[in-house]
VEXDREN-2710 file (C-alpha; in Angstrom, 1 decimal):
% VEXDREN-2710
k/r/px/py/pz
1/UNK/112.1/100.2/61.6
2/UNK/112.0/96.6/61.7
3/UNK/109.2/96.6/59.3
4/UNK/111.2/98.6/56.5
5/UNK/114.5/96.5/57.1
6/UNK/113.1/92.9/57.6
7/UNK/110.0/92.6/55.6
8/UNK/111.5/93.4/52.3
9/UNK/113.7/90.5/52.8
10/UNK/110.7/88.0/52.9
11/UNK/111.2/87.1/49.3
12/UNK/114.4/85.3/50.4
13/UNK/113.5/84.4/53.9
14/UNK/109.7/83.5/53.8
15/UNK/109.7/83.6/57.8
16/UNK/110.0/87.5/57.7
17/UNK/106.6/87.5/55.8
18/UNK/105.1/87.7/59.6
19/UNK/106.3/91.4/59.6
20/UNK/103.5/92.4/57.2
21/UNK/101.0/91.3/59.8
22/UNK/99.8/94.2/62.1
23/UNK/98.8/91.8/64.8
24/UNK/102.2/90.3/65.0
25/UNK/103.9/93.6/65.2
26/UNK/101.4/94.9/68.1
27/UNK/102.4/91.6/69.8
28/UNK/105.9/92.5/69.3
29/UNK/105.5/96.0/70.3
30/UNK/103.8/95.0/73.7
31/UNK/106.6/92.6/74.7
32/UNK/109.3/95.0/73.7
33/UNK/108.0/97.9/75.7
34/UNK/107.3/95.4/78.7
35/UNK/110.9/94.1/78.7
36/UNK/112.6/97.7/78.4
37/UNK/110.4/98.7/81.5
38/UNK/111.7/95.5/83.4
39/UNK/115.4/95.7/82.2
40/UNK/115.9/99.5/82.8
41/UNK/113.4/99.9/85.9
42/UNK/115.6/99.3/88.7
43/UNK/118.6/101.3/87.2
44/UNK/116.3/104.2/86.6
45/UNK/114.8/104.1/90.1
46/UNK/118.1/104.3/91.6
47/UNK/119.3/107.5/89.2
48/UNK/116.2/109.1/90.3
49/UNK/117.2/108.6/94.2
50/UNK/120.5/109.5/93.7
51/UNK/119.5/112.7/92.1
52/UNK/116.9/113.2/95.0
53/UNK/113.9/113.6/92.4
54/UNK/111.5/112.5/95.0
55/UNK/107.3/112.8/95.3
56/UNK/105.9/115.8/96.7
57/UNK/102.9/115.3/98.5
58/UNK/100.1/117.8/99.3
59/UNK/99.6/118.9/102.9
60/UNK/95.8/118.5/102.8
61/UNK/95.7/115.0/101.6
62/UNK/95.4/111.7/103.3
63/UNK/97.6/111.1/106.2
64/UNK/98.7/107.9/104.8
65/UNK/100.2/109.5/102.0
66/UNK/102.6/111.4/104.0
67/UNK/105.0/108.0/103.8
68/UNK/105.2/108.6/99.8
69/UNK/107.3/111.9/100.4
70/UNK/110.6/111.3/98.6
71/UNK/109.7/108.3/96.7
72/UNK/110.9/108.6/93.3
73/UNK/108.7/110.4/90.8
74/UNK/108.9/111.4/87.2
75/UNK/108.7/107.5/86.1
76/UNK/106.6/108.7/83.1
77/UNK/110.1/109.5/81.4
78/UNK/110.6/105.8/81.5
79/UNK/107.2/104.9/80.0
80/UNK/107.6/107.7/77.3
81/UNK/111.0/106.4/76.3
82/UNK/109.9/102.6/76.2
83/UNK/106.6/103.8/74.0
84/UNK/108.5/105.9/71.6
85/UNK/111.4/103.4/71.0
86/UNK/109.2/100.6/70.7
87/UNK/106.7/102.3/68.4
88/UNK/109.4/103.5/65.9
89/UNK/110.7/100.1/65.9
90/UNK/107.7/98.2/65.0
91/UNK/105.4/100.7/63.0
92/UNK/105.4/101.3/59.5
93/UNK/107.2/104.8/59.7
94/UNK/105.2/106.0/56.6
95/UNK/102.2/106.1/58.5
96/UNK/101.0/109.8/59.5
97/UNK/98.8/108.9/62.2
98/UNK/101.4/107.3/64.2
99/UNK/103.5/110.5/64.1
100/UNK/100.7/112.8/65.0
101/UNK/100.1/110.6/68.3
102/UNK/103.7/110.4/69.0
103/UNK/103.9/114.2/68.6
104/UNK/101.1/115.0/70.9
105/UNK/102.3/112.1/73.6
106/UNK/105.8/113.8/73.6
107/UNK/104.2/117.6/73.9
108/UNK/102.0/116.5/76.8
109/UNK/104.9/114.5/78.4
110/UNK/107.0/117.8/78.3
111/UNK/104.4/119.9/79.7
112/UNK/104.3/117.4/82.4
113/UNK/108.1/117.2/82.8
114/UNK/108.2/120.8/83.4
115/UNK/105.3/120.8/86.1
116/UNK/107.0/118.1/87.7
117/UNK/110.6/119.8/87.9
118/UNK/108.7/123.0/89.1
119/UNK/107.1/120.9/92.0
120/UNK/110.6/119.1/93.0
121/UNK/112.3/122.7/92.7
122/UNK/109.8/124.5/94.8
123/UNK/109.2/121.3/97.2
124/UNK/105.5/121.9/97.0
125/UNK/102.6/120.3/95.3
126/UNK/101.9/123.6/93.0
127/UNK/104.0/123.1/89.9
128/UNK/103.3/124.7/86.7
129/UNK/100.4/127.5/86.8
130/UNK/97.0/125.9/85.8
131/UNK/96.8/128.7/83.3
132/UNK/100.1/127.9/81.9
133/UNK/99.4/124.3/81.7
134/UNK/96.2/124.4/80.1
135/UNK/97.6/127.1/77.3
136/UNK/100.3/124.6/76.2
137/UNK/98.0/121.9/76.3
138/UNK/95.4/123.5/74.0
139/UNK/98.1/124.6/71.9
140/UNK/99.5/120.9/71.3
141/UNK/96.0/119.8/71.1
142/UNK/95.1/122.4/68.5
143/UNK/98.1/121.7/66.2
144/UNK/97.1/117.9/66.1
145/UNK/93.5/118.9/65.8
146/UNK/94.2/120.8/62.5
147/UNK/96.4/118.1/61.1
148/UNK/93.8/115.5/61.4
149/UNK/91.1/118.4/59.7
150/UNK/93.1/118.8/56.9
151/UNK/93.7/115.1/56.4
152/UNK/92.3/114.2/53.0
153/UNK/90.5/111.2/54.6
154/UNK/89.0/113.5/57.3
155/UNK/85.6/112.7/58.6
156/UNK/83.8/115.1/60.8
157/UNK/81.0/112.5/62.0
158/UNK/80.8/111.2/65.2
159/UNK/80.2/107.8/66.2
160/UNK/78.1/106.8/69.3
161/UNK/78.1/103.5/71.0
162/UNK/75.1/101.3/70.7
163/UNK/73.6/104.2/68.2
164/UNK/74.6/103.2/64.8
165/UNK/72.1/105.5/63.0
166/UNK/73.5/108.8/65.1
167/UNK/76.3/110.2/63.5
168/UNK/76.3/114.1/63.6
169/UNK/78.8/116.0/61.5
170/UNK/80.8/118.5/63.2
171/UNK/82.6/120.1/60.4
172/UNK/85.1/122.4/61.1
173/UNK/84.0/122.4/64.8
174/UNK/85.6/119.1/65.0
175/UNK/89.0/120.9/65.6
176/UNK/87.5/122.3/68.9
177/UNK/85.8/119.0/69.8
178/UNK/89.5/117.4/69.4
179/UNK/91.0/119.7/71.6
180/UNK/88.4/119.0/74.5
181/UNK/89.0/115.3/74.0
182/UNK/92.7/115.5/74.2
183/UNK/92.9/118.2/77.0
184/UNK/90.1/116.5/79.0
185/UNK/91.6/112.9/78.7
186/UNK/95.1/114.1/79.7
187/UNK/93.7/116.2/82.7
188/UNK/91.4/113.1/83.7
189/UNK/94.2/110.5/84.2
190/UNK/96.3/113.2/85.7
191/UNK/93.7/113.6/88.3
192/UNK/93.2/109.7/88.6
193/UNK/97.0/109.5/89.1
194/UNK/96.8/109.5/93.0
195/UNK/97.4/106.2/94.4
196/UNK/99.9/103.4/93.7
197/UNK/99.0/101.6/90.3
198/UNK/95.3/103.6/90.2
199/UNK/96.1/105.2/86.8
200/UNK/98.4/102.7/85.4
201/UNK/95.6/99.8/85.6
202/UNK/92.9/101.4/83.7
203/UNK/95.5/102.8/81.2
204/UNK/96.2/99.2/80.5
205/UNK/92.8/98.2/79.8
206/UNK/91.8/101.3/77.7
207/UNK/94.9/100.8/75.5
208/UNK/94.0/97.2/75.2
209/UNK/90.6/97.9/73.9
210/UNK/91.8/100.7/71.8
211/UNK/94.2/98.1/70.2
212/UNK/91.4/96.0/69.1
213/UNK/89.5/98.8/67.7
214/UNK/92.4/100.3/65.9
215/UNK/93.0/97.2/64.2
216/UNK/89.2/96.7/63.2
217/UNK/89.0/100.3/61.8
218/UNK/91.9/99.9/59.8
219/UNK/90.6/96.8/58.3
220/UNK/87.8/97.6/55.6
221/UNK/86.0/94.4/55.7
222/UNK/85.8/94.0/59.6
223/UNK/85.0/97.8/59.9
224/UNK/82.0/97.2/57.5
225/UNK/80.7/94.0/59.1
226/UNK/80.7/95.4/62.6
227/UNK/79.3/98.8/61.4
228/UNK/82.2/100.9/62.7
229/UNK/84.1/103.9/60.7
230/UNK/86.8/102.6/58.4
231/UNK/89.9/104.6/58.7
232/UNK/92.5/103.7/56.2
233/UNK/95.9/103.4/58.1
234/UNK/94.2/103.3/61.5
235/UNK/95.4/99.5/61.7
236/UNK/98.9/100.9/62.5
237/UNK/97.9/102.8/65.6
238/UNK/97.3/99.3/67.2
239/UNK/101.0/98.9/67.3
240/UNK/101.3/102.3/69.3
241/UNK/98.7/101.1/71.5
242/UNK/100.4/97.8/72.2
243/UNK/103.5/99.7/73.0
244/UNK/101.4/101.7/75.7
245/UNK/100.1/98.6/76.8
246/UNK/103.6/97.1/77.3
247/UNK/105.0/100.1/79.1
248/UNK/102.1/100.6/81.4
249/UNK/102.4/96.8/82.5
250/UNK/106.1/97.2/83.0
251/UNK/105.7/100.4/84.8
252/UNK/102.8/98.6/87.1
253/UNK/105.6/96.1/88.1
254/UNK/107.2/99.0/89.8
255/UNK/104.3/101.1/90.6
256/UNK/102.1/98.5/92.3
257/UNK/101.8/98.9/96.3
258/UNK/103.9/99.7/97.8
259/UNK/105.2/101.8/94.9
260/UNK/109.0/102.1/94.1
261/UNK/108.2/104.6/91.8
262/UNK/105.6/107.2/90.5
263/UNK/105.0/108.5/86.9
264/UNK/104.5/112.0/87.8
265/UNK/102.8/114.3/85.4
266/UNK/105.0/113.7/82.9
267/UNK/103.6/110.2/82.7
268/UNK/99.8/111.1/83.4
269/UNK/99.5/114.0/81.0
270/UNK/100.9/112.2/78.2
271/UNK/99.3/109.0/78.6
272/UNK/95.7/110.7/78.7
273/UNK/96.7/112.9/75.9
274/UNK/97.9/109.6/74.0
275/UNK/94.4/107.8/74.6
276/UNK/92.6/111.0/73.6
277/UNK/94.5/111.2/70.3
278/UNK/93.7/107.5/69.5
279/UNK/90.4/107.9/70.0
280/UNK/89.9/110.8/67.7
281/UNK/92.3/109.1/65.0
282/UNK/90.0/105.9/64.8
283/UNK/86.7/107.6/65.2
284/UNK/85.9/106.3/68.4
285/UNK/85.9/109.3/70.6
286/UNK/82.5/108.8/72.5
287/UNK/83.6/105.3/73.5
288/UNK/86.5/106.8/75.8
289/UNK/83.7/107.7/78.1
290/UNK/83.1/104.2/78.6
291/UNK/86.2/102.4/78.3
292/UNK/87.6/105.3/80.3
293/UNK/85.1/105.6/82.7
294/UNK/87.3/105.5/85.7
295/UNK/89.2/108.8/84.4
296/UNK/85.9/110.3/83.5
297/UNK/84.4/109.6/86.9
298/UNK/87.7/111.0/88.8
299/UNK/87.2/114.2/86.5
300/UNK/83.5/114.8/87.3
301/UNK/84.0/114.2/90.8
302/UNK/86.6/117.2/91.1
303/UNK/84.1/119.3/88.8
304/UNK/81.3/118.5/91.0
305/UNK/83.3/119.3/94.1
306/UNK/84.4/122.6/93.0
307/UNK/81.4/123.9/91.7
308/UNK/79.5/122.7/94.7
309/UNK/81.7/124.1/97.0
310/UNK/81.7/127.5/95.3
311/UNK/77.9/127.6/95.1
312/UNK/77.0/126.8/98.6
313/UNK/79.8/128.8/100.1
314/UNK/81.9/125.9/101.7
315/UNK/80.0/122.7/101.4
316/UNK/81.1/119.5/99.9
317/UNK/79.8/116.4/98.1
318/UNK/82.7/114.2/98.7
319/UNK/84.8/114.0/101.7
320/UNK/87.6/114.5/99.3
321/UNK/88.2/114.9/95.8
322/UNK/89.4/113.3/93.4
323/UNK/86.8/110.4/94.0
324/UNK/89.4/107.9/95.1
325/UNK/90.5/110.1/98.2
326/UNK/86.7/110.0/99.4
327/UNK/87.1/106.4/100.0
328/UNK/90.4/106.5/101.8
329/UNK/88.6/109.2/103.8
330/UNK/85.9/106.4/104.4
331/UNK/88.5/104.2/106.0
332/UNK/89.3/101.9/102.8
333/UNK/93.0/100.8/102.4
334/UNK/94.9/102.1/99.6
335/UNK/95.3/98.7/97.8
336/UNK/91.5/98.1/98.2
337/UNK/90.4/101.4/96.5
338/UNK/92.9/100.5/93.6
339/UNK/92.1/97.0/92.9
340/UNK/88.0/97.8/93.1
341/UNK/88.9/100.8/90.6
342/UNK/90.7/98.3/88.4
343/UNK/87.8/95.8/88.3
344/UNK/85.5/98.6/87.4
345/UNK/87.8/99.5/84.7
346/UNK/87.7/96.0/83.5
347/UNK/83.9/95.6/83.4
348/UNK/83.7/98.8/81.6
349/UNK/86.5/97.6/79.0
350/UNK/84.2/94.7/78.3
351/UNK/81.2/96.9/78.0
352/UNK/82.9/98.9/75.4
353/UNK/83.7/95.8/73.4
354/UNK/80.1/94.7/73.7
355/UNK/79.5/97.8/71.7
356/UNK/80.9/96.1/68.5
357/UNK/77.8/93.8/68.4
358/UNK/75.0/95.9/70.2
359/UNK/74.5/98.4/67.6
END
């Protein structure tokens, strides 16, 4: 919106020429989203407390989590508000990619909001049924996948980190692949969101890395030099990523241990879907396995635990899944688990950046 209102005036006020630059608008989006969270955060928390919208804790979880009962939840609503307003404020509204990402983010946010509502209403940790949740997730991801597939600049080739000469073309099967990426990323972040700040930290790292990759993918010269797929218009996606970085940092201000608020499924499902959609649009889908390695690790731990439990008739690989609970059961304090997972996420983020030169 600012781009459309202020940039045309650069002929009269030369300083407004900065609005043509994606880098300036991405920084502006990051700071704007961060400030929105800081300014509104306390009031939002008080409103949740007043309406008794509190966290529901599973009975079979670590005993240390019982104290979290009643802590305000559904903070993801505030994240979505900040990301949406900020993106619309700083982005070029003619860019279709941003609208697709926002649509997917809000769709998955609505699924998470209803899931949170069911949990709070029933006062147990079981909200929307697994089948219902997956159905609506697949539906939203399918629509987005088809929109990408029918885009005039669609490219069904996959790009693999470190392997520049391996680029298989999925063709029409790319839609199914897109569904897998978006739904998988959404649920992976959701599984990670189990400790104070645990999901928020890696989201900041992943969004920051994709901010850079989005900018590079939308720049023909830099994309050619770095041998990454060039995607016309992808540069504007960097502004969305900046908004997600800023909103996540602002939310972490209140979500850090001991948390004053939790994001709930409305936050974790939407942020995961957003990251998956960004990865698809800028043709860095496989990179998500690296930069989002913490999310992947958490999801895989649940899959392994459930599969092994069924195959062996009740035996377990981990003391408890998702993976972060395993370390809690081993005696690690919550802050130690969170900070160490953040460290792993930063290392994985740096590894993802290294793929730009190691190809």
